[in-house]
C-alpha positions in Angstrom: -54.7 -9.0 39.0 -55.5 -7.0 42.1 -55.4 -8.6 45.5 -58.6 -7.1 46.7 -61.0 -7.7 43.9 -59.6 -10.9 42.2 -60.1 -9.4 38.8 -57.8 -9.3 35.7 -58.4 -6.8 33.0 -62.1 -6.7 33.4 -62.9 -10.4 33.9 -64.1 -11.7 37.2 -63.1 -15.0 38.8 -65.1 -16.9 41.2 -63.5 -17.0 44.6 -62.0 -20.4 45.5 -64.6 -21.2 48.3 -67.4 -20.7 45.8 -65.8 -23.1 43.4 -65.2 -25.6 46.2 -68.8 -25.4 47.4 -70.0 -25.8 43.8 -68.0 -28.9 43.4 -69.3 -30.3 46.7 -72.9 -29.5 45.5 -72.4 -31.5 42.4 -71.0 -34.3 44.5 -74.0 -34.1 46.9 -76.5 -34.2 44.1 -74.6 -37.1 42.4 -74.6 -39.3 45.6 -78.2 -38.4 46.4 -79.3 -39.4 43.0 -77.4 -42.7 43.3 -78.9 -43.4 46.7 -82.4 -42.8 45.2 -81.7 -45.0 42.3 -80.4 -47.7 44.6 -83.6 -47.4 46.7 -85.8 -47.7 43.6 -83.8 -50.6 42.3 -83.2 -52.6 45.5 -86.2 -51.6 47.6 -86.5 -50.8 51.3 -83.2 -52.4 52.5 -81.4 -49.9 50.2 -83.6 -47.0 51.4 -83.0 -47.9 55.0 -79.2 -48.1 54.5 -79.1 -44.8 52.6 -81.1 -42.9 55.2 -79.2 -44.5 58.1 -75.9 -43.4 56.7 -77.2 -40.0 55.7 -77.9 -39.3 59.4 -75.2 -41.5 61.1 -72.2 -39.1 60.8 -73.8 -36.4 62.9 -74.7 -38.8 65.7 -71.1 -38.9 66.7 -71.8 -35.9 69.0 -73.7 -38.4 71.3 -70.2 -39.7 72.4 -69.9 -36.6 74.6 -73.4 -35.4 75.0 -72.9 -34.9 78.7 -70.2 -32.3 78.0 -72.2 -30.3 75.4 -73.8 -27.8 77.9 -70.3 -26.6 78.9 -69.1 -26.0 75.3 -69.0 -22.6 73.6 -71.6 -21.9 70.8 -70.6 -24.1 67.8 -68.1 -26.1 69.7 -68.1 -29.9 69.6 -66.9 -31.5 72.8 -63.2 -32.4 72.3 -63.9 -36.0 73.2 -66.2 -36.4 70.2 -63.9 -34.7 67.7 -62.0 -37.8 66.6 -65.3 -39.7 65.9 -66.8 -36.7 64.2 -63.8 -36.2 62.0 -63.5 -39.9 61.1 -67.2 -40.0 60.0 -66.8 -36.8 58.0 -63.8 -37.8 55.8 -64.8 -39.1 52.4 -62.0 -41.7 52.0 -63.8 -44.5 53.9 -67.2 -44.3 52.2 -65.5 -43.8 48.8 -63.5 -47.0 49.4 -66.6 -48.8 50.4 -68.4 -47.5 47.3 -65.6 -48.7 45.1 -65.6 -52.1 46.9 -69.3 -52.5 46.5 -69.1 -51.6 42.8 -66.0 -53.8 42.1 -66.7 -56.9 44.1 -69.3 -59.5 43.2 -72.7 -58.4 44.6 -73.4 -60.5 47.7 -76.0 -57.9 48.8 -76.6 -55.3 46.1 -78.5 -53.0 48.5 -75.2 -52.4 50.4 -74.1 -49.8 47.8 -76.8 -47.4 49.1 -74.9 -47.0 52.5 -71.8 -45.2 51.1 -74.0 -43.2 48.7 -75.9 -41.8 51.7 -72.7 -41.3 53.7 -71.0 -39.4 50.8 -74.2 -37.4 50.3 -74.1 -36.3 53.9 -70.4 -35.3 53.8 -71.0 -33.4 50.6 -74.0 -31.5 51.9 -72.1 -30.6 55.0 -69.3 -29.1 52.9 -71.8 -27.2 50.8 -73.3 -25.7 53.9 -69.9 -24.7 55.2 -69.4 -27.5 57.8 -66.1 -29.3 57.7 -63.7 -31.1 59.9 -63.1 -29.9 63.5 -60.0 -28.8 65.3 -59.0 -30.9 68.3 -60.7 -28.2 70.5 -64.0 -28.9 68.7 -64.3 -25.7 66.5 -64.8 -25.6 62.7 -61.5 -25.6 60.8 -61.0 -22.3 59.0 
């Protein structure tokens, strides 16, 4: 295997970032389909929850909107980074999705919220957006 081309005896391997983005795309489509199914099955409350949580993670920049004009291009204000990173980790919405699926359904439409949230996180990863450094820049 050569270090520059990533090939072994004539076969090509996909680079790791392409595989990772492909996996995130599958995840994004899966959670999007589930959110739509929940909306069809449970009506407008589920649609509203899915759409709210599809947008909500990116509203964390509002925490430090007053600092935004002083930031470099692509930089999130450092004060907003903990909120942004917390809303862009999949563990919390995955836990909520499992809880909604495992617990008795008190409000069946609630499952749409983690579906929308996980779809958002997955689409961000597909597009190359991930967690931020404490200074507010994309992690490499």
